[in-house]
VEXVEXMAR-445494 format. One line per 10 residues: number of its first residue (from 1); their letters; for each residue y, x, z of C-alpha. Coordinates in steps of 0.05 Angstrom, whole numbers, plus 5000, padded with zeros to 4 digits. Layout:
N
NUM = a = Y/X/Z; ...
# end
This chain:
578
1 = mriyfigqkg = 4546/5051/4911; 4584/5111/4938; 4640/5083/4980; 4697/5123/5012; 4745/5100/5067; 4815/5129/5073; 4871/5113/5121; 4835/5102/5187; 4839/5154/5242; 4764/5160/5246
11 = ipalgggper = 4701/5133/5276; 4672/5120/5327; 4730/5074/5342; 4770/5085/5405; 4812/5024/5392; 4858/5001/5336; 4844/4950/5281; 4830/4995/5221; 4783/5040/5260; 4741/4983/5287
21 = hveelakrlv = 4742/4949/5220; 4715/5011/5185; 4663/5025/5238; 4634/4955/5236; 4637/4950/5160; 4610/5020/5146; 4546/5012/5187; 4530/4947/5151; 4542/4979/5083; 4494/5034/5103
31 = aqnhevfvyt = 4443/4982/5123; 4448/4954/5053; 4430/5023/5025; 4500/5043/5003; 4526/5114/5014; 4588/5112/5058; 4638/5168/5070; 4693/5163/5122; 4753/5211/5125; 4770/5229/5197
41 = rpnytarglk = 4826/5265/5234; 4808/5322/5281; 4855/5295/5334; 4814/5231/5337; 4742/5248/5316; 4710/5314/5335; 4710/5361/5275; 4637/5378/5287; 4614/5306/5281; 4587/5301/5210
51 = eyqgsklisl = 4551/5234/5213; 4557/5170/5252; 4511/5109/5246; 4490/5132/5177; 4561/5145/5149; 4580/5215/5128; 4644/5239/5162; 4694/5284/5126; 4743/5317/5173; 4809/5339/5142
61 = ptiktkhlda = 4870/5370/5176; 4935/5333/5190; 5001/5341/5226; 4998/5301/5291; 5066/5268/5294; 5086/5195/5291; 5109/5198/5219; 5064/5251/5188; 4995/5240/5219; 4971/5184/5173
71 = tvhsflasih = 5014/5207/5114; 4989/5279/5110; 4917/5260/5123; 4915/5205/5071; 4948/5250/5019; 4897/5305/5031; 4839/5255/5030; 4864/5227/4963; 4865/5296/4933; 4796/5313/4962
81 = llfqkvqvvn = 4770/5248/4933; 4783/5273/4862; 4728/5324/4867; 4675/5277/4896; 4625/5230/4863; 4661/5165/4880; 4651/5094/4856; 4695/5056/4906; 4751/5078/4952; 4777/5030/5005
91 = yqaigpaifs = 4846/5047/5033; 4860/5020/5103; 4931/4996/5114; 4991/4998/5068; 5021/5065/5087; 4961/5107/5066; 4953/5064/5003; 5015/5096/4972; 4969/5154/4953; 4921/5108/4916
101 = iipkifrpni = 4964/5127/4856; 4929/5195/4856; 4859/5170/4840; 4888/5117/4795; 4919/5171/4750; 4866/5225/4753; 4803/5185/4765; 4817/5117/4733; 4743/5099/4735; 4744/5095/4811
111 = kiivtnhgid = 4751/5024/4838; 4808/5020/4888; 4809/4968/4943; 4867/4964/4993; 4856/4927/5059; 4921/4903/5088; 4917/4898/5164; 4987/4871/5171; 5057/4876/5141; 5070/4944/5172
121 = wqrakwgkfa = 5143/4951/5153; 5159/4892/5199; 5135/4930/5261; 5190/4947/5310; 5165/5017/5324; 5186/5043/5255; 5256/5068/5238; 5294/5053/5174; 5265/5110/5133; 5193/5094/5155
131 = klflrvaewv = 5203/5020/5138; 5230/5039/5069; 5169/5084/5058; 5122/5027/5078; 5158/4978/5032; 5150/5027/4974; 5077/5038/4993; 5065/4964/4993; 5096/4957/4924; 5057/5016/4896
141 = svytadkivc = 4991/4989/4922; 5003/4923/4886; 5002/4960/4820; 4947/5011/4835; 4895/4970/4872; 4840/4935/4834; 4842/4885/4891; 4882/4876/4955; 4845/4847/5015; 4882/4813/5071
151 = vspqtveyyr = 4853/4799/5140; 4896/4737/5149; 4912/4678/5103; 4986/4685/5119; 4987/4755/5088; 4952/4726/5026; 5008/4676/5020; 5059/4733/5029; 5031/4769/4968; 5029/4704/4929
161 = qkyeieaeyi = 5102/4689/4943; 5130/4760/4936; 5088/4792/4882; 5056/4731/4848; 4986/4759/4856; 4923/4731/4888; 4900/4776/4944; 4830/4766/4973; 4824/4736/5043; 4768/4769/5083
171 = pngvndyqld = 4780/4765/5158; 4760/4815/5210; 4693/4801/5242; 4669/4801/5313; 4604/4821/5346; 4562/4774/5388; 4581/4804/5455; 4540/4789/5517; 4574/4779/5583; 4572/4836/5633
181 = ltdiipefdl = 4592/4797/5695; 4607/4833/5759; 4639/4809/5824; 4683/4870/5831; 4709/4922/5781; 4720/4979/5831; 4760/5023/5784; 4819/4975/5791; 4798/4931/5849; 4790/4870/5805
191 = aankyilfms = 4751/4808/5825; 4715/4769/5771; 4754/4709/5744; 4814/4728/5787; 4857/4762/5735; 4893/4748/5670; 4881/4799/5616; 4928/4827/5563; 4893/4881/5520; 4930/4914/5463
201 = rlvpekgghy = 4967/4974/5438; 5031/4976/5479; 5082/4965/5424; 5142/4917/5425; 5114/4868/5373; 5053/4854/5418; 5100/4819/5467; 5075/4848/5532; 5145/4843/5562; 5145/4767/5554
211 = lieafknlkt = 5079/4761/5592; 5103/4806/5649; 5168/4766/5657; 5130/4700/5658; 5076/4725/5706; 5126/4752/5756; 5152/4681/5766; 5082/4653/5782; 5062/4639/5854; 4990/4660/5850
221 = dyklviagas = 4942/4711/5879; 4913/4724/5810; 4928/4792/5780; 4954/4811/5712; 4917/4868/5677; 4954/4906/5623; 4900/4944/5585; 4924/4990/5530; 4964/5053/5516; 5024/5078/5477
231 = shtnkyveyl = 5023/5081/5402; 5081/5130/5393; 5119/5081/5438; 5127/5118/5504; 5196/5090/5518; 5169/5019/5511; 5112/5034/5559; 5162/5060/5610; 5202/4996/5601; 5141/4954/5615
241 = kklaanderi = 5124/4992/5678; 5196/4987/5702; 5194/4912/5688; 5130/4905/5729; 5156/4948/5787; 5150/4918/5857; 5096/4870/5836; 5030/4897/5861; 4992/4842/5824; 5007/4876/5756
251 = iftgnvtgal = 4958/4932/5740; 4963/4981/5682; 4894/5008/5665; 4911/5051/5604; 4864/5050/5545; 4794/5025/5564; 4731/5034/5523; 4656/5027/5528; 4623/4996/5588; 4689/4989/5627
261 = wqkimssayl = 4720/4952/5568; 4661/4904/5566; 4666/4891/5641; 4740/4877/5639; 4733/4830/5580; 4673/4794/5611; 4705/4781/5679; 4775/4758/5658; 4796/4687/5676; 4842/4681/5616
271 = fvqpseleaa = 4862/4725/5556; 4935/4723/5534; 4962/4746/5467; 5039/4739/5468; 5052/4777/5402; 5112/4767/5357; 5076/4797/5297; 5002/4799/5279; 4954/4799/5221; 4887/4780/5252
281 = aftileamsf = 4882/4807/5323; 4814/4837/5338; 4826/4826/5412; 4832/4750/5404; 4765/4747/5367; 4733/4793/5418; 4758/4753/5478; 4731/4689/5447; 4664/4723/5434; 4662/4738/5509
291 = kravlasdip = 4672/4664/5524; 4743/4677/5548; 4794/4623/5536; 4855/4649/5497; 4928/4633/5506; 4968/4659/5446; 5038/4655/5418; 5044/4603/5363; 5059/4651/5306; 5020/4631/5243
301 = dnmalvqnyg = 4970/4688/5246; 4950/4672/5317; 4946/4598/5302; 4900/4613/5244; 4851/4647/5292; 4857/4604/5354; 4862/4535/5319; 4835/4482/5368; 4792/4531/5407; 4846/4559/5451
311 = ftfkskdvnd = 4917/4547/5477; 4985/4565/5449; 5056/4572/5474; 5123/4578/5437; 5131/4650/5414; 5182/4691/5453; 5194/4633/5502; 5182/4660/5572; 5192/4592/5604; 5140/4559/5560
321 = lqakleylla = 5092/4616/5572; 5101/4610/5647; 5089/4534/5644; 5025/4543/5604; 4999/4596/5652; 5012/4551/5712; 4976/4493/5677; 4915/4535/5659; 4910/4567/5728; 4908/4497/5757
331 = npdlvkvrge = 4852/4474/5709; 4794/4523/5713; 4743/4472/5685; 4784/4464/5621; 4791/4539/5615; 4715/4548/5621; 4698/4494/5570; 4748/4521/5519; 4719/4591/5526; 4648/4566/5512
341 = eakqyvadkf = 4672/4528/5450; 4710/4590/5426; 4647/4633/5427; 4609/4587/5381; 4669/4581/5335; 4677/4656/5324; 4602/4667/5318; 4601/4620/5259; 4665/4638/5223; 4676/4712/5238
351 = nwekialkyi = 4606/4740/5229; 4606/4813/5209; 4543/4807/5168; 4574/4754/5123; 4639/4794/5119; 4602/4857/5097; 4569/4817/5041; 4637/4793/5017; 4661/4866/5013; 4599/4886/4975
361 = dlyqmkytnk = 4612/4830/4925; 4684/4855/4919; 4663/4927/4909; 4614/4907/4854; 4663/4860/4818; 4686/4882/4749; 4760/4884/4736; 4799/4884/4671; 4819/4957/4658; 4877/4936/4614
371 = iiyekakral = 4910/4897/4670; 4899/4954/4719; 4928/5004/4670; 4991/4962/4658; 5002/4954/4733; 4992/5027/4748; 5036/5047/4689; 5093/5004/4714; 5088/5033/4784; 5091/5104/4755
381 = dfllgmfglv = 5149/5086/4710; 5190/5062/4769; 5174/5121/4814; 5184/5174/4760; 5247/5138/4735; 5278/5138/4804; 5258/5210/4817; 5285/5232/4749; 5351/5195/4761; 5362/5228/4828
391 = vtlplwliia = 5343/5298/4805; 5384/5297/4740; 5446/5261/4767; 5487/5326/4773; 5471/5341/4700; 5497/5272/4681; 5565/5290/4710; 5568/5355/4671; 5547/5321/4605; 5597/5264/4616
401 = alikldskgp = 5654/5315/4625; 5634/5353/4562; 5631/5289/4521; 5701/5269/4544; 5729/5338/4529; 5696/5341/4460; 5717/5274/4430; 5751/5208/4444; 5710/5149/4467; 5663/5127/4522
411 = vffiqkrvgk = 5609/5171/4553; 5553/5122/4539; 5527/5095/4473; 5496/5025/4481; 5456/4994/4425; 5412/4933/4415; 5338/4951/4408; 5272/4915/4400; 5232/4909/4464; 5162/4884/4481
421 = dfepfyiykf = 5144/4819/4444; 5207/4826/4402; 5252/4813/4463; 5320/4846/4451; 5349/4894/4502; 5405/4945/4503; 5388/5018/4505; 5431/5070/4540; 5444/5140/4512; 5498/5193/4519
431 = rtmhlsqckd = 5545/5185/4460; 5533/5239/4407; 5573/5211/4349; 5647/5201/4336; 5669/5133/4362; 5684/5105/4292; 5613/5121/4269; 5574/5093/4328; 5563/5019/4315; 5493/5004/4287
441 = aispkddald = 5489/5075/4261; 5423/5097/4231; 5398/5160/4265; 5415/5224/4228; 5358/5262/4194; 5393/5329/4202; 5440/5333/4262; 5470/5400/4240; 5493/5373/4172; 5513/5302/4193
451 = ervtrigkll = 5589/5299/4202; 5583/5237/4246; 5553/5279/4302; 5602/5312/4350; 5597/5386/4370; 5568/5370/4439; 5528/5315/4407; 5489/5365/4365; 5468/5403/4428; 5451/5339/4465
461 = rkscldelpq = 5408/5313/4407; 5372/5379/4397; 5355/5383/4471; 5342/5308/4477; 5389/5305/4536; 5424/5247/4502; 5363/5206/4522; 5372/5215/4598; 5408/5149/4610; 5345/5113/4587
471 = lmniitgems = 5319/5126/4657; 5360/5064/4675; 5321/5024/4623; 5256/5051/4652; 5274/5032/4723; 5292/4961/4702; 5226/4954/4664; 5256/4948/4594; 5225/5015/4575; 5168/5060/4598
481 = ivgprpeqwi = 5163/5135/4605; 5112/5135/4548; 5106/5085/4491; 5128/5071/4419; 5200/5090/4406; 5246/5028/4414; 5267/5009/4343; 5338/4990/4325; 5348/4915/4321; 5375/4919/4250
491 = lkdkyqgral = 5311/4952/4226; 5261/4903/4257; 5248/4870/4189; 5220/4936/4163; 5156/4922/4201; 5102/4878/4171; 5027/4866/4180; 4992/4914/4227; 5057/4951/4240; 5079/4892/4283
501 = erfrvipgls = 5027/4911/4335; 5073/4966/4361; 5116/4912/4391; 5060/4887/4436; 5075/4940/4488; 5137/4964/4525; 5173/5018/4485; 5178/5088/4513; 5224/5147/4524; 5171/5194/4498
511 = glwqispfks = 5110/5180/4457; 5064/5204/4402; 5116/5194/4347; 5170/5227/4391; 5130/5292/4397; 5103/5290/4326; 5128/5329/4265; 5154/5263/4237; 5209/5254/4288; 5264/5267/4238
521 = dqiyehiecd = 5238/5210/4194; 5245/5136/4206; 5193/5107/4254; 5168/5055/4204; 5152/5110/4155; 5098/5138/4202; 5072/5077/4238; 5003/5110/4244; 5028/5148/4305; 5042/5084/4344
531 = leylkkrsll = 4979/5049/4321; 4936/5109/4342; 4971/5109/4410; 4957/5035/4420; 4882/5047/4408; 4876/5107/4454; 4928/5095/4508; 4909/5109/4580; 4941/5141/4641; 4911/5207/4621
541 = idaliilftp = 4937/5204/4550; 5006/5184/4578; 5003/5244/4625; 4987/5291/4568; 5044/5263/4526; 5091/5275/4584; 5063/5345/4591; 5074/5362/4518; 5144/5331/4513; 5183/5389/4544
551 = vaiirnfyns = 5141/5438/4503; 5161/5400/4440; 5234/5400/4461; 5242/5472/4485; 5199/5507/4433; 5208/5458/4376; 5133/5449/4380; 5127/5395/4327; 5057/5410/4304; 5020/5359/4261
561 = klyfkmlkvk = 4956/5375/4298; 4987/5363/4365; 4954/5295/4377; 4885/5321/4361; 4896/5379/4409; 4915/5328/4462; 4851/5289/4449; 4811/5354/4456; 4845/5370/4522; 4832/5298/4545
571 = dsisaflf = 4758/5304/4529; 4753/5369/4567; 4788/5341/4628; 4747/5278/4625; 4682/5318/4623; 4705/5356/4684; 4729/5296/4724; 4681/5242/4705
# end
């Protein structure tokens, strides 16, 4: 298979969950004779590095800021992907996955996997707008992904409760690390087994401040090592250093990698993970693989990893953390035994070789295209509906004023229509008829000659602007951007036999009948339009119908051969893309 990874900063990993995840997974996929391509950012991976451990590296530009770095790079990667020979794309993290909608529309044959490394919008470092963006990205990925993978069982349950879908649980793995014991680590004047280790990105949700507060109250000659760096959180790092001021036992090492990282991990007495929010912390697994006992906060994700092979304290409780530290410092034999048990536990359960095989099975799994299409279509409907509503809102105000000036009555016309599976719903339109003629009125065949239609109503109907309020129906899911025209409730009995099939799908604002030369006739008189659409519908056909809709409106382009021209265009595009 040809497998592409999008969303990570790059490889080789310098730290961070997604980067280490991709690096470990990619090299094992290569070992299984798969072709692997990893998109990298020039501010993380050297642009000149074209290959790493068998994976091809694709460097694309980005804008190195807190909010644009991942967003710009993932967008460009998703566009670049369209012109590659791709079988599977695996998006890392929820933010980048918002752009999975691009291959879903233009390359629907590509299998899309989204790996969720945590519920990102809950992280304290993000502001309100960023959290909203991440929530939208999460929602979009639910509808565009063929499968969502979670690295913790708690996140699987989150998707089950919120979206009523079954995500796949595949944890992060860990390598079988060998101890690199040394009596002294001269870089920071650390003696083996004489320091407590906290290693993480220095962000608020990792809880480093709780550990510093608890440690400062300990009467011990052990040191506390804070290993990690800022992740767009410089103010928080300054706060930690200010909190640790005047305590020479607390050492900030910055980010550590390579041999120094291995020495610091190997020689720690105890590893502490005081986080408020996690998915499946790599550092916990790594510490356990180094035979280090772990003391972690009792949040569900930490508990799922540590289980009975480590120690826990009450999350955010400095006093409980201090008490557990005092107890473990006083019981070195227990700490040693628990560390040895932990290594065997992670070696059995979090083996990268087994995890890679699970991903290969997932990549090769066949999915139901119809379900995928419906999910992606709903996501597009919501996004385009919201966008259309915002963009056209000033026009709504102008139309509303013209309607009120032209004739008496309300601005909106509301009528009962037939929805999917014969469920009734109420459609919204701008009123185009005189108030006395509105109720259950059959649509006019000739707007210009029909006296029921108001003066402004003739213009609105000719330009189709009377349909704009249906954006509200689209946002609520009662209608789609493209689909069979929603029939009036009073005409539902006109449909018999095969014609009833048109009610199996969500009705649409535009559609094949709507841009056909038969639009002035009743829908049931030309049911072949809807039946043909039901046979051929796809995201590409929907996109073409949307493309031709303004042409049909502006130029009165109601050509009987329009559909066949669309099919010809589709075949040409398909030949180019696929």
